[in-house]
N, C-alpha and C positions, 0 to 999 in steps of 0.2 A: 820185682822192681827194686832198684837200689837208688838211694838219694844221697847226695852229699852237698854240703854248703861250701861253695867255692870261695876263693879269696875275696870275691866281691860280695859275698853274703847271699847270693842267690841259690836257689835249688837247682841241682842238675839231676836229670832222670836218665837212668840206663835200664833198658828193658828188652827182653826178647820180642821179636815180631809176634803179634797176636796175643800179647800178654793180657790185655784188657778183656778180650773176648773169651779166653780160655781159663783164666785164673782169678780175675777180680770178681769177688762175690757181689751180687746185685746191691746189697746194702752198703758196699764200699765204693761203688762206681762213681758216685758224685764226688767223693773225696779224691779218688784217683784222677778223675777228669780235671778237677781244680788244680791239683799238683802239677799235672802235665801242662795245662794251659798257662799257669803262672811261672813255669820253669824258665830259667835263662838259657838252658840247653837241654835238648832231648836227643839221646842216642838210642836208636833202635838196632839192636844186635841182629845178625843174620841167622839166628837160630829159629827154627819153625815152632818149637815148643819150649816150655819151661822144663829144662832137663838138667842133669848134673853138668853137662857140657856148657849149657847156657849160664848156669850159676857161676861156674869157674871163669867163664869169659867176662861176666859182669864184675866178678871179684877182681880179676886182673886189671880191668879198665879203671875200676874205682881206686885201687891202690896206686895206680900210676898217676891219678889226678888228685887224690885227696891229701890233705894235710892232717886229717883226723877222721875217725870212724865212730859213729854212734851205732851200737849194736844192742838189739833186744835179744838177750842170750841168757839161758838158764845155767850156764857154767858147765854144761855137760859136753863131751865130745860130739861132733857131728855124726849123725848116722851114716852120712855119705859125704864124699868130697864136694865142696861148694856150699855147705851149710853155714849157719852163723858161727858155730865153733871153729870151723875151718877158716873162715874169714878173720876172726879174731886172732888166731894163731899166726896167719900170714901177715896181718897188720903188725903185730908185735915183733915178728921176725924182721920186718922191713923198717922198724922203728917209726911206724906211723901210730900216733896216739889213738887210744881206744877209750871211749866213754861207754860203760856198760849200763844198760837198763835191765834190771832183773824182772822178768815177766810175772813172777809170783808176788811182786810188790807193787804192781801197777794199779790194782783196783782194791783199795780198802785194807791193805795189809802193809802199809809203810811202817817199817820198824827200824 
């Protein structure tokens, strides 16, 4: 799932078909449902599974609609096309602002 804050400040959700059922872990289901329920816009992409192709499609749509990207990214190149590193590189190439959140600093190691 990809989220972006639109110009109106609302959350926009872009997800492949069946994402909740196949990918969202049970302990994250309540948060996922709340984000989708409160979103100002939900786009379900026509991909049957979460795949490289689905991530690339979501990235393209996000970059077309976003004025900025918040990325939880470890700074390493993506293992495959469509990953967080790939998204950051595409956003920077398109002059879309990127705010990086370093995953190793999320819990108890803010330095």
